[in-house]
N, C-alpha and C positions, 0 to 999 in steps of 0.2 A: 536461593536467589533474590532476590529483588524485582520485582515487578513494576514500570510506571505507567501508571493511569492517564499521564497527562498528553490530550491529546493532541495532534500539530492542523492549527488553520490552514485549509489549499481553501484555492479553486474552484465553487461548483459548477466544473459543465460551459458549456457558452452563454458566458458574458450580453447581456445588453449593449457594450460598449462595439465588442467585434460588431451586431447586426448592426447598427446605425454604419457602424467603420464601413462594411459591405456597403448598405445601401447607396450614404452617400458615393464610395466607389464608380456602381452603379449608375447611381446618376453625374458624376463625368462621363464616367464613358456613354454613354447616349448623347451628352452634350457636346461632344470633341467629333460624335458619328456624324450628327443631325445635324453641327455648324461647317464640317467638309460637303458635306450637301447641297449650301447655301455656295458656300465661299469658293468648293474648289481649290486649289493648291495654286494659285497668280498672286500675285503682288502677296506674296509670304507673309509683312508686315505691316499692311499702310493700314494708314489712320479711317480712308471712310472709306470699306471694303462691302461688307452686308449687315443685315440685322435676320435677328432672328429669337422672333417673337417678341421682339421693341426691341431685344440688347442688341449693342455693336460689337461683331466678331469677327475676328480676319482667319486667316494660317493658322500662324502662329499662337495665336490666340486657340484656339481650337485644339492643339497639341500639347498646351499646358492643360486642359479640360481631358483630353485623353492621360499627359504625365500619370495627372492622381486619383484617375479613372483606374490603374491599374494597380497604382501604389496603394492603393485602398482593397483591393479585391486581396492583397499577397501579404499587406498590415495585416488584413482584420482573423488571422487564421489564432489570435494570442494575445488572449485580452490586455500581457506589458504592451505590444507593438501597436492595437486599435487605439492604446491611449497617446502613446508616441504617436499617432497620424493626425490625432486629433488636435495636439497641441501646434503639429508640421500645420497642417491644415490653417489653423487659428492665426499662428503667427504671417508664413504668408497671404491669408487673403487679409490678415489686419494692414501688412504696409502696402499690398497691393489699392484699398479704400481706400488705405491714406494716400496714396499715389491718385485715384482719380481722384478724388477733396483739388490737390492740387492740380490738378487737370481743369480742373470742371473753376477756377478762380477762391475757390473757397477757402482753401490757406493758400500759403509763400510759399512757390515751387521754386524750390533752389537748380531744379537737373531738370527746368523749362527744353536745354540743348534740346536733350531726350525727345524728345512730340512725343506723341503716341502711344506707341510701333504692339499696341493690345488692343486697339479702338475700343477705350473705353468708351461712355461713356453714363448719365442719368441711373439709366435704372443699372448696370452694374453696376454700379456704387452702390447701392441699394442691395444687388443679389451679390454681393463681396462682402457686404454686413453683415447678409443671414448666415453667411457659407461662415465666415471668421466666429457664430457667435454656436455656432454647432460643430465645431472642427473644439472650441471648449467644452462645450458638452459632454460629449465623447473620451476628454481629458481628464474631468473630471468626476463622470462619475463611477460611484463607489459599486465595487463586485459583489458581488452574491457567494456567500463561503459558507464552507461548512467545517467542520471541528472530524478530523479521521482521528479515532482511537486507536495507539501499534495493536495485530495481535498480539499475547501473551505468549510469551514464545518455551516452548515444554523443555524441566529440565529434563537432562540430558539422566538414564538408568544406567546402574555402574553396575558393568555385567559383570565387571571379579569379583567382587561379593555377591554377588551374585551363585555363583559359579566354586565358590569355597563352601558358600551355606550346602547345595546343594553335593557338592562331593562333600562335604564336614555328617548329609544328612545319608544319604550313599554308605560313609564307613563304618555308619550308626545302625546301619537295620543292617550291616553284614556282621558285626560284631551281641545283636540281640542274638542271634537265635544259639551261640555259639555257647551263650551262655544261658537261656532259656535250656539249654542239653543238658550241662552239667546243672542246675537244681531238678528239670527233671529225678537226672540217674541218680541223683542224694533224694532226690523221695526216693524212689522204687526199694533202693537197698531193702527199707527198711521190713515194705509191703511183701519183698519174695521169701520170708519166710512163712509168714502163716503158708502162704498156698504152695512151698513143698511141702506142710508136716501132708495138708487137706490129700496131696499129690499122695503121697505114700500112705495116706489108709486108703485111698482108694488104691490103685496098683501095689503090688506087696513087691510087683519084681524090682521096684525100684529099694537104688540101696537106701537104710538111715542117712545120714548126718555121722560120723566118731563124737560118742559122743565122748569129754575125757571128765579120766575117771578122776574120783573125788579122796582128798589128801586125808587120812583115817587123823590124823589128828589137830586139821579139821577144822571135822564132826566134830571133834571130841570137844574141839576150844566153843563149838554152836550151842554143844546142848548141858554146858556147865551155864554157858548166857542162859539160854531157859529156864531152866530149874534157878537161875537167882531170880 
């Protein structure tokens, strides 16, 4: 079995884009809550409402801040979502910046009849420019990555072959004693004869083995061959 040594590139833990998205979301929440403390809930979209640290705010403006704050905290949970949040902030606050410049008279305002429902002023324009740039930074910030090498797979053991080999070994083990017994039997047969002779010489009661008579004709032939 061939194992691949090529690793996969994955996102490594918490990303800087997620941290910035979470911090930006907290900033929006604080701004929204502080804005409601200053404005209350009356005159919801009035263009001359209240000031918060030099920035013009109204309840509608505060709602927008709260919405972006909650969205930022939710989307900071993932690297891709955090970057998407950065693009949303960049695009929306880029449009709001252009709208503020049109209200300030720096750019021709084709939607002048809509008035100023967010109570934008010059300070708001600078703030929205900074927010758009922060959103762009979150969107394009590179991710920290790591190479993950997959673990090598363990080759399965063929238990069938192993069982057959064990079974064959056991069969051979059972056959080998039988063969050894046969060899020992054949080897012991000639050694029994001198042993029997010693027993006969020690114990006369033991009957000797019968001796076959010699044929006289055969004896004469052996004598003739000897004398020749």
